[in-house]
N, CA, C, O and the ligand as a Tripos MOL2 file, in Angstrom:
@<TRIPOS>MOLECULE
protein
  245   243    62     0     0
PROTEIN
NO_CHARGES

@<TRIPOS>ATOM
      1 N          30.1330   19.5280   35.4870 N.3       1 MET1
      2 CA         29.0180   18.9510   36.3830 C.3       1 MET1
      3 C          27.7140   19.0040   35.6190 C.2       1 MET1
      4 O          27.3960   19.9440   34.8910 O.2       1 MET1
      5 N          26.9810   17.9190   35.8390 N.am      2 LYS2
      6 CA         25.6390   17.8630   35.2470 C.3       2 LYS2
      7 C          24.6400   18.4090   36.2720 C.2       2 LYS2
      8 O          24.5620   17.9880   37.4270 O.2       2 LYS2
      9 N          23.8830   19.3820   35.7500 N.am      3 ALA3
     10 CA         23.0760   20.1350   36.6570 C.3       3 ALA3
     11 C          21.7180   19.5520   36.7710 C.2       3 ALA3
     12 O          21.1200   19.6370   37.8440 O.2       3 ALA3
     13 N          21.1800   18.9550   35.7280 N.am      4 THR4
     14 CA         19.8380   18.5980   35.8530 C.3       4 THR4
     15 C          19.7440   17.1150   36.2000 C.2       4 THR4
     16 O          20.4860   16.2600   35.7190 O.2       4 THR4
     17 N          18.7400   16.8800   37.1000 N.am      5 ARG5
     18 CA         18.4660   15.4400   37.3820 C.3       5 ARG5
     19 C          17.0420   15.2360   37.1040 C.2       5 ARG5
     20 O          16.1950   15.7040   37.8650 O.2       5 ARG5
     21 N          16.7160   14.5380   36.0180 N.am      6 PRO6
     22 CA         15.2840   14.3320   35.6570 C.3       6 PRO6
     23 C          14.7010   13.5170   36.6940 C.2       6 PRO6
     24 O          15.2900   12.5020   37.0660 O.2       6 PRO6
     25 N          13.5300   13.8890   37.2250 N.am      7 GLY7
     26 CA         12.8200   12.9720   38.0620 C.3       7 GLY7
     27 C          13.1560   13.1800   39.4990 C.2       7 GLY7
     28 O          12.6460   12.4960   40.3860 O.2       7 GLY7
     29 N          14.1000   14.2210   39.7410 N.am      8 HIS8
     30 CA         14.4130   14.4760   41.0890 C.3       8 HIS8
     31 C          14.0380   15.8920   41.4710 C.2       8 HIS8
     32 O          14.4700   16.3650   42.5220 O.2       8 HIS8
     33 N          13.2980   16.5510   40.7110 N.am      9 GLN9
     34 CA         12.7990   17.8980   41.0930 C.3       9 GLN9
     35 C          11.7010   17.9240   41.9600 C.2       9 GLN9
     36 O          10.7990   17.0920   41.8510 O.2       9 GLN9
     37 N          11.6930   18.9360   42.9380 N.am     10 PRO10
     38 CA         10.6340   18.9130   43.9030 C.3      10 PRO10
     39 C           9.3450   19.3440   43.1960 C.2      10 PRO10
     40 O           9.3520   20.1960   42.3080 O.2      10 PRO10
     41 N           8.3070   18.7610   43.5980 N.am     11 PRO11
     42 CA          6.9240   19.1170   43.0060 C.3      11 PRO11
     43 C           6.5800   20.5430   43.2710 C.2      11 PRO11
     44 O           6.9420   21.1140   44.3000 O.2      11 PRO11
     45 N           5.8870   21.1060   42.3440 N.am     12 PRO12
     46 CA          5.3600   22.5040   42.5890 C.3      12 PRO12
     47 C           4.6160   22.6430   43.8120 C.2      12 PRO12
     48 O           3.6330   21.9210   43.9730 O.2      12 PRO12
     49 N           4.9560   23.4910   44.7140 N.am     13 SER13
     50 CA          4.1540   23.6690   45.8780 C.3      13 SER13
     51 C           2.8920   24.2250   45.7060 C.2      13 SER13
     52 O           2.8080   25.1660   44.9180 O.2      13 SER13
     53 N           1.8080   23.8060   46.3270 N.am     14 PRO14
     54 CA          0.5510   24.3810   46.0340 C.3      14 PRO14
     55 C           0.2650   25.5820   46.8630 C.2      14 PRO14
     56 O          -0.7620   25.6770   47.5340 O.2      14 PRO14
     57 N           1.2600   26.5720   46.8050 N.am     15 THR15
     58 CA          1.1640   27.7530   47.6470 C.3      15 THR15
     59 C           0.0400   28.7070   47.1150 C.2      15 THR15
     60 O          -0.3560   29.6510   47.7980 O.2      15 THR15
     61 N          -0.4610   28.4250   45.8660 N.am     16 ASN16
     62 CA         -1.5070   29.3340   45.4010 C.3      16 ASN16
     63 C          -2.7280   29.1470   46.1380 C.2      16 ASN16
     64 O          -3.5660   30.0480   46.1630 O.2      16 ASN16
     65 N          -2.9130   27.9960   46.7730 N.am     17 SER17
     66 CA         -4.1530   27.7170   47.5450 C.3      17 SER17
     67 C          -4.0560   27.9610   48.9420 C.2      17 SER17
     68 O          -4.9840   27.6940   49.7060 O.2      17 SER17
     69 N          -2.8140   28.5330   49.3710 N.am     18 SER18
     70 CA         -2.5840   28.7650   50.8320 C.3      18 SER18
     71 C          -3.5790   29.7810   51.3190 C.2      18 SER18
     72 O          -3.9310   29.7650   52.4980 O.2      18 SER18
     73 N          -4.0590   30.6820   50.4490 N.am     19 GLY19
     74 CA         -5.1090   31.5950   50.9110 C.3      19 GLY19
     75 C          -4.7310   32.5480   51.9980 C.2      19 GLY19
     76 O          -5.5590   32.8410   52.8600 O.2      19 GLY19
     77 N          -3.5130   33.0510   52.0030 N.am     20 ARG20
     78 CA         -3.1040   33.9790   52.9310 C.3      20 ARG20
     79 C          -3.7830   35.3710   52.6090 C.2      20 ARG20
     80 O          -3.8130   35.8910   51.4940 O.2      20 ARG20
     81 N          -4.3130   35.8770   53.7520 N.am     21 VAL21
     82 CA         -4.9620   37.2720   53.5420 C.3      21 VAL21
     83 C          -4.3220   38.1960   54.5720 C.2      21 VAL21
     84 O          -3.6130   37.8010   55.4970 O.2      21 VAL21
     85 N          -4.6220   39.3870   54.3350 N.am     22 CYS22
     86 CA         -4.1250   40.4940   55.2400 C.3      22 CYS22
     87 C          -4.5510   40.1490   56.6810 C.2      22 CYS22
     88 O          -5.6340   39.6400   56.9720 O.2      22 CYS22
     89 N          -3.5730   40.4860   57.5510 N.am     23 ALA23
     90 CA         -3.7910   40.1910   58.9370 C.3      23 ALA23
     91 C          -4.5410   41.3070   59.5890 C.2      23 ALA23
     92 O          -4.8870   41.1960   60.7650 O.2      23 ALA23
     93 N          -4.8140   42.3850   58.8820 N.am     24 HIS24
     94 CA         -5.5480   43.4120   59.4030 C.3      24 HIS24
     95 C          -7.0790   42.8890   59.4690 C.2      24 HIS24
     96 O          -7.6410   42.2080   58.6110 O.2      24 HIS24
     97 N          -7.6490   43.3860   60.7460 N.am     25 GLU25
     98 CA         -9.0120   42.7440   61.0280 C.3      25 GLU25
     99 C          -9.9290   43.3820   59.9520 C.2      25 GLU25
    100 O          -9.9960   44.5800   59.6760 O.2      25 GLU25
    101 N         -10.6250   42.3550   59.3970 N.am     26 GLY26
    102 CA        -11.7460   42.7650   58.4860 C.3      26 GLY26
    103 C         -11.1850   42.9640   56.9900 C.2      26 GLY26
    104 O         -11.9510   43.2100   56.0590 O.2      26 GLY26
    105 N          -9.9600   42.8540   56.8440 N.am     27 CYS27
    106 CA         -9.4180   42.9840   55.5520 C.3      27 CYS27
    107 C          -9.1790   41.6200   54.9160 C.2      27 CYS27
    108 O          -8.4980   40.7770   55.5010 O.2      27 CYS27
    109 N          -9.7280   41.3920   53.7280 N.am     28 ALA28
    110 CA         -9.7210   40.1420   53.0800 C.3      28 ALA28
    111 C          -8.8420   40.1200   51.9090 C.2      28 ALA28
    112 O          -8.9510   39.2380   51.0560 O.2      28 ALA28
    113 N          -7.9420   41.0940   51.8330 N.am     29 THR29
    114 CA         -7.1250   41.2070   50.7000 C.3      29 THR29
    115 C          -6.0860   40.0860   50.6450 C.2      29 THR29
    116 O          -5.3640   39.8740   51.6200 O.2      29 THR29
    117 N          -6.0010   39.4090   49.5950 N.am     30 ARG30
    118 CA         -5.1360   38.2120   49.5280 C.3      30 ARG30
    119 C          -3.7810   38.6510   49.2720 C.2      30 ARG30
    120 O          -3.5040   39.5290   48.4560 O.2      30 ARG30
    121 N          -2.8840   37.9850   50.0290 N.am     31 LEU31
    122 CA         -1.5440   38.4140   49.8420 C.3      31 LEU31
    123 C          -0.8590   37.5040   48.7680 C.2      31 LEU31
    124 O          -1.1920   36.3440   48.5220 O.2      31 LEU31
    125 N           0.0880   38.1640   48.2040 N.am     32 SER32
    126 CA          0.8180   37.3400   47.0850 C.3      32 SER32
    127 C           1.6460   36.2890   47.8030 C.2      32 SER32
    128 O           2.0310   36.4250   48.9640 O.2      32 SER32
    129 N           1.8840   35.2810   47.0770 N.am     33 VAL33
    130 CA          2.6690   34.1110   47.6560 C.3      33 VAL33
    131 C           4.1300   34.6860   47.9710 C.2      33 VAL33
    132 O           4.8570   34.2460   48.8620 O.2      33 VAL33
    133 N           4.4330   35.6900   47.1410 N.am     34 TYR34
    134 CA          5.7470   36.2440   47.1940 C.3      34 TYR34
    135 C           5.8380   37.3860   48.1740 C.2      34 TYR34
    136 O           6.8830   38.0300   48.2600 O.2      34 TYR34
    137 N           4.7990   37.6560   48.9040 N.am     35 ASN35
    138 CA          4.6740   38.7370   49.7830 C.3      35 ASN35
    139 C           4.9490   38.1940   51.1380 C.2      35 ASN35
    140 O           4.1340   37.4730   51.7150 O.2      35 ASN35
    141 N           6.1550   38.5540   51.6780 N.am     36 PRO36
    142 CA          6.5260   38.0110   52.9560 C.3      36 PRO36
    143 C           5.7990   38.7110   54.1330 C.2      36 PRO36
    144 O           5.9730   38.2920   55.2780 O.2      36 PRO36
    145 N           5.0300   39.7140   53.8930 N.am     37 ARG37
    146 CA          4.3930   40.4290   54.9180 C.3      37 ARG37
    147 C           3.1550   39.8470   55.3330 C.2      37 ARG37
    148 O           2.5590   38.9960   54.6720 O.2      37 ARG37
    149 N           2.7550   40.3230   56.4710 N.am     38 ARG38
    150 CA          1.3410   39.7000   56.9040 C.3      38 ARG38
    151 C           0.2360   40.6310   56.4890 C.2      38 ARG38
    152 O          -0.9320   40.2520   56.5820 O.2      38 ARG38
    153 N           0.5340   41.8140   56.0410 N.am     39 HIS39
    154 CA         -0.4690   42.7020   55.6540 C.3      39 HIS39
    155 C          -0.4840   43.0300   54.2950 C.2      39 HIS39
    156 O           0.5580   42.8820   53.6570 O.2      39 HIS39
    157 N          -1.5530   43.4770   53.7110 N.am     40 CYS40
    158 CA         -1.6170   43.9950   52.2320 C.3      40 CYS40
    159 C          -0.8860   45.3290   52.2280 C.2      40 CYS40
    160 O          -0.5010   45.9320   53.2300 O.2      40 CYS40
    161 N          -0.7680   45.6500   51.1410 N.am     41 TRP41
    162 CA          0.0450   46.9170   50.8420 C.3      41 TRP41
    163 C          -0.7670   48.1440   51.4660 C.2      41 TRP41
    164 O          -0.1750   49.1770   51.7790 O.2      41 TRP41
    165 N          -1.9770   48.0100   51.6140 N.am     42 GLN42
    166 CA         -2.7140   49.1540   52.2600 C.3      42 GLN42
    167 C          -2.4360   49.2430   53.6990 C.2      42 GLN42
    168 O          -2.4220   50.3460   54.2450 O.2      42 GLN42
    169 N          -2.2000   48.0950   54.3900 N.am     43 HIS43
    170 CA         -2.1480   48.0680   55.8260 C.3      43 HIS43
    171 C          -0.7480   47.9260   56.2650 C.2      43 HIS43
    172 O          -0.4720   47.9980   57.4630 O.2      43 HIS43
    173 N           0.1860   47.7230   55.3310 N.am     44 THR44
    174 CA          1.5800   47.7020   55.6960 C.3      44 THR44
    175 C           2.0930   49.0700   56.0380 C.2      44 THR44
    176 O           2.0020   49.9930   55.2290 O.2      44 THR44
    177 N           2.6590   49.2210   57.2840 N.am     45 GLU45
    178 CA          3.1610   50.5090   57.6820 C.3      45 GLU45
    179 C           4.3250   50.9130   56.7430 C.2      45 GLU45
    180 O           5.3100   50.1880   56.5990 O.2      45 GLU45
    181 N           4.1830   52.0040   56.1620 N.am     46 LEU46
    182 CA          5.1990   52.4960   55.2860 C.3      46 LEU46
    183 C           6.2870   53.2340   56.1350 C.2      46 LEU46
    184 O           5.9880   54.1250   56.9310 O.2      46 LEU46
    185 N           7.4290   52.8530   55.9410 N.am     47 VAL47
    186 CA          8.5710   53.3680   56.6860 C.3      47 VAL47
    187 C           9.4300   54.1540   55.7330 C.2      47 VAL47
    188 O          10.1810   53.5690   54.9520 O.2      47 VAL47
    189 N           9.3400   55.4460   55.7760 N.am     48 PHE48
    190 CA         10.1540   56.2380   54.8660 C.3      48 PHE48
    191 C          11.5030   56.3920   55.4360 C.2      48 PHE48
    192 O          11.6640   56.4190   56.6560 O.2      48 PHE48
    193 N          12.4940   56.4940   54.5900 N.am     49 PRO49
    194 CA         13.7670   56.6540   55.0510 C.3      49 PRO49
    195 C          13.9820   58.0580   55.6530 C.2      49 PRO49
    196 O          13.5590   59.0810   55.1160 O.2      49 PRO49
    197 N          14.6510   58.0280   56.7770 N.am     50 ASN50
    198 CA         14.7100   59.4130   57.5410 C.3      50 ASN50
    199 C          16.0080   60.1170   57.1160 C.2      50 ASN50
    200 O          17.1410   59.8400   57.5100 O.2      50 ASN50
    201 N          15.6620   61.0450   56.2730 N.am     51 TYR51
    202 CA         16.8760   61.9260   55.8790 C.3      51 TYR51
    203 C          17.0310   62.9350   56.8500 C.2      51 TYR51
    204 O          16.2200   63.8510   56.9920 O.2      51 TYR51
    205 N          18.1220   62.7800   57.5670 N.am     52 ARG52
    206 CA         18.2950   63.7290   58.6670 C.3      52 ARG52
    207 C          19.0700   65.0470   58.3040 C.2      52 ARG52
    208 O          20.0020   65.0820   57.5010 O.2      52 ARG52
    209 N          18.6030   66.0620   58.9480 N.am     53 GLY53
    210 CA         19.4460   67.2840   58.8560 C.3      53 GLY53
    211 C          19.0330   68.2850   57.7350 C.2      53 GLY53
    212 O          19.4870   69.4270   57.6770 O.2      53 GLY53
    213 N          18.1230   67.7600   56.8360 N.am     54 LYS54
    214 CA         17.7380   68.5640   55.6680 C.3      54 LYS54
    215 C          16.4000   69.3430   55.9480 C.2      54 LYS54
    216 O          16.3830   70.5310   56.2720 O.2      54 LYS54
    217 N          15.3960   68.6400   55.8090 N.am     55 ARG55
    218 CA         14.1080   69.2550   55.8500 C.3      55 ARG55
    219 C          13.3810   69.3280   57.2540 C.2      55 ARG55
    220 O          12.6370   70.2450   57.6020 O.2      55 ARG55
    221 N          13.7110   68.2220   57.9990 N.am     56 LEU56
    222 CA         12.9420   67.9480   59.1580 C.3      56 LEU56
    223 C          13.4690   68.6880   60.3920 C.2      56 LEU56
    224 O          12.9130   68.5070   61.4750 O.2      56 LEU56
    225 N          14.5030   69.5040   60.2800 N.am     57 SER57
    226 CA         15.0590   70.1350   61.5150 C.3      57 SER57
    227 C          14.2950   71.4970   61.6900 C.2      57 SER57
    228 O          14.3560   72.4270   60.8860 O.2      57 SER57
    229 N          13.5600   71.4830   62.8670 N.am     58 PRO58
    230 CA         12.7500   72.6270   63.2290 C.3      58 PRO58
    231 C          13.6430   73.7310   63.8330 C.2      58 PRO58
    232 O          14.6510   73.4580   64.4850 O.2      58 PRO58
    233 N          13.2430   74.9360   63.5980 N.am     59 GLY59
    234 CA         14.0590   76.0270   64.1730 C.3      59 GLY59
    235 C          15.2160   76.4070   63.3590 C.2      59 GLY59
    236 O          15.0730   77.1490   62.3870 O.2      59 GLY59
    237 N          16.4400   75.9020   63.7300 N.am     60 LYS60
    238 CA         17.6610   76.2790   63.0450 C.3      60 LYS60
    239 C          17.5600   76.0970   61.5240 C.2      60 LYS60
    240 O          17.1330   75.0380   61.0620 O.2      60 LYS60
    241 N          17.9050   77.0050   60.8240 N.am     61 ALA61
    242 CA         17.9860   76.9060   59.3180 C.3      61 ALA61
    243 C          19.3240   77.2400   58.9000 C.2      61 ALA61
    244 O          19.6200   77.2250   57.7050 O.2      61 ALA61
    245 ZN         -5.2100   44.8400   54.4120 Zn       62 ZN62
@<TRIPOS>BOND
     1     1     2 1
     2     2     3 1
     3     3     4 2
     4     3     5 am
     5     5     6 1
     6     6     7 1
     7     7     8 2
     8     7     9 am
     9     9    10 1
    10    10    11 1
    11    11    12 2
    12    11    13 am
    13    13    14 1
    14    14    15 1
    15    15    16 2
    16    15    17 am
    17    17    18 1
    18    18    19 1
    19    19    20 2
    20    19    21 am
    21    21    22 1
    22    22    23 1
    23    23    24 2
    24    23    25 am
    25    25    26 1
    26    26    27 1
    27    27    28 2
    28    27    29 am
    29    29    30 1
    30    30    31 1
    31    31    32 2
    32    31    33 am
    33    33    34 1
    34    34    35 1
    35    35    36 2
    36    35    37 am
    37    37    38 1
    38    38    39 1
    39    39    40 2
    40    39    41 am
    41    41    42 1
    42    42    43 1
    43    43    44 2
    44    43    45 am
    45    45    46 1
    46    46    47 1
    47    47    48 2
    48    47    49 am
    49    49    50 1
    50    50    51 1
    51    51    52 2
    52    51    53 am
    53    53    54 1
    54    54    55 1
    55    55    56 2
    56    55    57 am
    57    57    58 1
    58    58    59 1
    59    59    60 2
    60    59    61 am
    61    61    62 1
    62    62    63 1
    63    63    64 2
    64    63    65 am
    65    65    66 1
    66    66    67 1
    67    67    68 2
    68    67    69 am
    69    69    70 1
    70    70    71 1
    71    71    72 2
    72    71    73 am
    73    73    74 1
    74    74    75 1
    75    75    76 2
    76    75    77 am
    77    77    78 1
    78    78    79 1
    79    79    80 2
    80    79    81 am
    81    81    82 1
    82    82    83 1
    83    83    84 2
    84    83    85 am
    85    85    86 1
    86    86    87 1
    87    87    88 2
    88    87    89 am
    89    89    90 1
    90    90    91 1
    91    91    92 2
    92    91    93 am
    93    93    94 1
    94    94    95 1
    95    95    96 2
    96    95    97 am
    97    97    98 1
    98    98    99 1
    99    99   100 2
   100    99   101 am
   101   101   102 1
   102   102   103 1
   103   103   104 2
   104   103   105 am
   105   105   106 1
   106   106   107 1
   107   107   108 2
   108   107   109 am
   109   109   110 1
   110   110   111 1
   111   111   112 2
   112   111   113 am
   113   113   114 1
   114   114   115 1
   115   115   116 2
   116   115   117 am
   117   117   118 1
   118   118   119 1
   119   119   120 2
   120   119   121 am
   121   121   122 1
   122   122   123 1
   123   123   124 2
   124   123   125 am
   125   125   126 1
   126   126   127 1
   127   127   128 2
   128   127   129 am
   129   129   130 1
   130   130   131 1
   131   131   132 2
   132   131   133 am
   133   133   134 1
   134   134   135 1
   135   135   136 2
   136   135   137 am
   137   137   138 1
   138   138   139 1
   139   139   140 2
   140   139   141 am
   141   141   142 1
   142   142   143 1
   143   143   144 2
   144   143   145 am
   145   145   146 1
   146   146   147 1
   147   147   148 2
   148   147   149 am
   149   149   150 1
   150   150   151 1
   151   151   152 2
   152   151   153 am
   153   153   154 1
   154   154   155 1
   155   155   156 2
   156   155   157 am
   157   157   158 1
   158   158   159 1
   159   159   160 2
   160   159   161 am
   161   161   162 1
   162   162   163 1
   163   163   164 2
   164   163   165 am
   165   165   166 1
   166   166   167 1
   167   167   168 2
   168   167   169 am
   169   169   170 1
   170   170   171 1
   171   171   172 2
   172   171   173 am
   173   173   174 1
   174   174   175 1
   175   175   176 2
   176   175   177 am
   177   177   178 1
   178   178   179 1
   179   179   180 2
   180   179   181 am
   181   181   182 1
   182   182   183 1
   183   183   184 2
   184   183   185 am
   185   185   186 1
   186   186   187 1
   187   187   188 2
   188   187   189 am
   189   189   190 1
   190   190   191 1
   191   191   192 2
   192   191   193 am
   193   193   194 1
   194   194   195 1
   195   195   196 2
   196   195   197 am
   197   197   198 1
   198   198   199 1
   199   199   200 2
   200   199   201 am
   201   201   202 1
   202   202   203 1
   203   203   204 2
   204   203   205 am
   205   205   206 1
   206   206   207 1
   207   207   208 2
   208   207   209 am
   209   209   210 1
   210   210   211 1
   211   211   212 2
   212   211   213 am
   213   213   214 1
   214   214   215 1
   215   215   216 2
   216   215   217 am
   217   217   218 1
   218   218   219 1
   219   219   220 2
   220   219   221 am
   221   221   222 1
   222   222   223 1
   223   223   224 2
   224   223   225 am
   225   225   226 1
   226   226   227 1
   227   227   228 2
   228   227   229 am
   229   229   230 1
   230   230   231 1
   231   231   232 2
   232   231   233 am
   233   233   234 1
   234   234   235 1
   235   235   236 2
   236   235   237 am
   237   237   238 1
   238   238   239 1
   239   239   240 2
   240   239   241 am
   241   241   242 1
   242   242   243 1
   243   243   244 2
@<TRIPOS>SUBSTRUCTURE
     1 MET1         2 RESIDUE 1 A MET
     2 LYS2         6 RESIDUE 1 A LYS
     3 ALA3        10 RESIDUE 1 A ALA
     4 THR4        14 RESIDUE 1 A THR
     5 ARG5        18 RESIDUE 1 A ARG
     6 PRO6        22 RESIDUE 1 A PRO
     7 GLY7        26 RESIDUE 1 A GLY
     8 HIS8        30 RESIDUE 1 A HIS
     9 GLN9        34 RESIDUE 1 A GLN
    10 PRO10       38 RESIDUE 1 A PRO
    11 PRO11       42 RESIDUE 1 A PRO
    12 PRO12       46 RESIDUE 1 A PRO
    13 SER13       50 RESIDUE 1 A SER
    14 PRO14       54 RESIDUE 1 A PRO
    15 THR15       58 RESIDUE 1 A THR
    16 ASN16       62 RESIDUE 1 A ASN
    17 SER17       66 RESIDUE 1 A SER
    18 SER18       70 RESIDUE 1 A SER
    19 GLY19       74 RESIDUE 1 A GLY
    20 ARG20       78 RESIDUE 1 A ARG
    21 VAL21       82 RESIDUE 1 A VAL
    22 CYS22       86 RESIDUE 1 A CYS
    23 ALA23       90 RESIDUE 1 A ALA
    24 HIS24       94 RESIDUE 1 A HIS
    25 GLU25       98 RESIDUE 1 A GLU
    26 GLY26      102 RESIDUE 1 A GLY
    27 CYS27      106 RESIDUE 1 A CYS
    28 ALA28      110 RESIDUE 1 A ALA
    29 THR29      114 RESIDUE 1 A THR
    30 ARG30      118 RESIDUE 1 A ARG
    31 LEU31      122 RESIDUE 1 A LEU
    32 SER32      126 RESIDUE 1 A SER
    33 VAL33      130 RESIDUE 1 A VAL
    34 TYR34      134 RESIDUE 1 A TYR
    35 ASN35      138 RESIDUE 1 A ASN
    36 PRO36      142 RESIDUE 1 A PRO
    37 ARG37      146 RESIDUE 1 A ARG
    38 ARG38      150 RESIDUE 1 A ARG
    39 HIS39      154 RESIDUE 1 A HIS
    40 CYS40      158 RESIDUE 1 A CYS
    41 TRP41      162 RESIDUE 1 A TRP
    42 GLN42      166 RESIDUE 1 A GLN
    43 HIS43      170 RESIDUE 1 A HIS
    44 THR44      174 RESIDUE 1 A THR
    45 GLU45      178 RESIDUE 1 A GLU
    46 LEU46      182 RESIDUE 1 A LEU
    47 VAL47      186 RESIDUE 1 A VAL
    48 PHE48      190 RESIDUE 1 A PHE
    49 PRO49      194 RESIDUE 1 A PRO
    50 ASN50      198 RESIDUE 1 A ASN
    51 TYR51      202 RESIDUE 1 A TYR
    52 ARG52      206 RESIDUE 1 A ARG
    53 GLY53      210 RESIDUE 1 A GLY
    54 LYS54      214 RESIDUE 1 A LYS
    55 ARG55      218 RESIDUE 1 A ARG
    56 LEU56      222 RESIDUE 1 A LEU
    57 SER57      226 RESIDUE 1 A SER
    58 PRO58      230 RESIDUE 1 A PRO
    59 GLY59      234 RESIDUE 1 A GLY
    60 LYS60      238 RESIDUE 1 A LYS
    61 ALA61      242 RESIDUE 1 A ALA
    62 ZN62       245 GROUP 0 **** ****
């Protein structure tokens, strides 16, 4: 199969000028085009994996 079709490639999308910024109020940090989030890394809520049973168990040891 021939993979390439000259002249039928989609034009480069002008996503660079989309100007998405952090959704946090007052934050003007630009989001990367490849960043699917709505907040910049500073305002993205970090969710750490919850390792159960090891350190976070109060009392019983
Ligand atoms: Zn932000």
